[in-house]
C-alpha positions as CSV (number, residue, x, y, z in Angstrom):
1,M,-11.1,93.5,-114.1
2,R,-9.4,94.9,-111.1
3,S,-6.5,93.0,-109.6
4,K,-6.8,91.9,-106.0
5,V,-4.0,91.4,-103.5
6,N,-3.7,90.6,-99.8
7,E,-3.2,93.6,-97.5
8,I,-0.2,93.3,-95.3
9,K,-0.2,94.9,-91.8
10,I,2.7,95.2,-89.5
11,S,2.2,95.7,-85.8
12,Y,4.0,95.7,-82.5
13,K,2.0,95.4,-79.3
14,R,3.5,96.8,-76.1
15,G,2.6,95.2,-72.8
16,L,4.7,97.3,-70.5
17,K,5.2,101.1,-70.3
18,S,8.6,102.1,-71.6
19,S,9.5,103.4,-68.1
20,M,9.3,99.8,-66.9
21,W,11.7,98.4,-69.6
22,Q,15.0,97.1,-68.3
23,K,18.1,98.9,-69.4
24,I,21.1,96.8,-70.6
25,S,24.4,98.4,-69.6
26,S,26.7,95.3,-69.8
27,S,26.9,91.8,-71.0
28,Q,26.2,90.6,-67.4
29,D,22.9,92.6,-67.4
30,A,21.9,90.9,-70.6
31,A,23.0,87.4,-69.5
32,E,21.0,87.7,-66.2
33,L,17.9,88.8,-68.0
34,L,18.2,86.1,-70.6
35,F,18.9,83.3,-68.1
36,E,15.9,84.4,-66.1
37,H,13.6,84.1,-69.2
38,W,15.1,80.9,-70.6
39,D,13.2,77.6,-70.3
40,K,15.2,75.7,-67.7
41,D,13.6,72.5,-68.8
42,T,15.2,72.6,-72.2
43,I,18.4,74.7,-71.8
44,E,20.4,71.4,-71.2
45,L,18.6,69.6,-74.0
46,Q,18.2,71.7,-77.1
47,E,20.0,74.7,-78.6
48,T,17.8,77.7,-79.0
49,F,18.5,81.1,-80.7
50,K,16.9,84.3,-79.5
51,V,17.3,88.1,-80.1
52,V,17.0,90.8,-77.5
53,L,15.3,93.9,-79.1
54,L,16.4,97.3,-77.9
55,N,15.4,100.9,-78.2
56,N,17.9,103.8,-78.6
57,S,18.4,103.9,-74.9
58,N,19.4,100.2,-74.7
59,K,16.1,99.4,-73.0
60,V,14.6,96.0,-73.7
61,K,11.6,96.1,-76.0
62,G,11.3,92.3,-75.9
63,I,13.0,89.0,-76.4
64,Y,12.0,86.9,-79.5
65,Q,12.9,83.2,-80.0
66,I,14.1,82.8,-83.6
67,S,14.6,79.0,-83.6
68,Q,14.9,75.9,-81.5
69,G,17.0,73.0,-82.8
70,G,18.7,69.9,-81.6
71,I,21.4,68.9,-79.2
72,I,24.3,70.5,-81.1
73,G,22.8,73.2,-83.3
74,T,19.8,75.3,-84.5
75,L,19.2,76.9,-87.8
76,V,18.8,80.7,-88.0
77,D,17.0,82.2,-90.9
78,V,18.5,85.7,-91.1
79,R,15.5,87.0,-93.1
80,I,13.1,86.0,-90.2
81,L,15.5,87.6,-87.7
82,F,15.5,90.9,-89.6
83,A,11.7,90.8,-90.2
84,V,11.3,90.7,-86.4
85,I,13.9,93.4,-85.8
86,L,12.4,95.7,-88.4
87,K,8.8,95.1,-87.5
88,S,9.6,96.0,-83.9
89,L,11.4,99.2,-85.0
90,S,14.4,98.2,-82.9
91,V,17.7,100.1,-83.2
92,G,19.9,97.7,-81.2
93,I,20.0,94.0,-80.8
94,I,21.8,91.4,-78.7
95,L,22.0,87.9,-80.2
96,T,22.0,84.9,-77.9
97,H,21.9,81.1,-78.0
98,N,22.6,78.3,-75.5
99,H,25.1,75.5,-75.6
100,P,23.5,72.5,-73.9
101,S,26.9,70.9,-73.4
102,G,27.9,73.9,-71.2
103,K,30.9,74.6,-73.5
104,L,31.1,78.4,-73.8
105,M,33.6,78.9,-76.6
106,P,31.9,79.9,-79.9
107,S,32.2,77.5,-82.8
108,E,33.3,78.7,-86.3
109,A,29.7,78.5,-87.3
110,D,28.7,80.8,-84.5
111,K,31.4,83.3,-85.6
112,R,30.3,83.1,-89.3
113,L,26.6,83.6,-88.4
114,T,27.5,86.6,-86.1
115,N,29.5,88.2,-88.9
116,K,26.8,87.7,-91.4
117,I,24.2,89.3,-89.0
118,K,26.7,92.1,-88.2
119,K,27.0,93.0,-91.9
120,A,23.3,93.0,-92.4
121,S,22.8,95.1,-89.2
122,E,25.1,97.8,-90.6
123,L,23.1,98.0,-93.7
124,F,20.0,98.9,-91.7
125,D,21.8,101.1,-89.1
126,I,21.0,98.6,-86.3
127,K,23.6,98.2,-83.6
128,L,24.6,94.7,-82.9
129,L,25.8,95.1,-79.3
130,D,26.7,91.5,-78.5
131,H,26.2,87.8,-79.0
132,L,26.0,85.8,-75.8
133,I,26.4,82.1,-75.5
134,L,24.6,80.7,-72.3
135,A,25.5,77.6,-70.4
136,P,22.9,75.6,-68.4
137,D,24.5,76.7,-65.2
138,G,24.0,80.4,-65.9
139,D,27.5,81.1,-67.0
140,Y,28.0,82.9,-70.3
141,Y,30.4,84.0,-73.1
142,S,30.2,87.5,-74.6
143,F,31.5,88.1,-78.1
144,S,31.8,91.8,-77.3
145,D,33.7,91.3,-74.0
146,N,36.1,89.0,-75.8
147,G,36.8,91.4,-78.7
148,I,35.4,89.2,-81.5
149,L,32.4,91.2,-82.5
């Protein structure tokens, strides 16, 4: 008797031509893009974690929401994060999450998670360019700009 297994397919669907993709040149570029695409109805209510997926020219392939949590936190499964990064064949990433309280300073948990993702990124030759914390008013904190990445 022959064994049967499920077939696994991995795909990435483009909607925009690459010439239309936005280039990220600074933390401000990334923060403006992210704030524009954030749900304004929940940014003050729930913490959400997203990843910006980039090509080798730092052009945005897409933004993927990894998790949405509660008032003071959200869980990030690093395996799911890297499944998305690898499936999209991204070579650079920008991590982001919001602080509903408006407090921009990263917590120790934020720093630990960023370091864990940074180590995994290095293993796969993926550039972790930044981790941004967004406030409901559009202000942001950049790990890279503040030298803690």
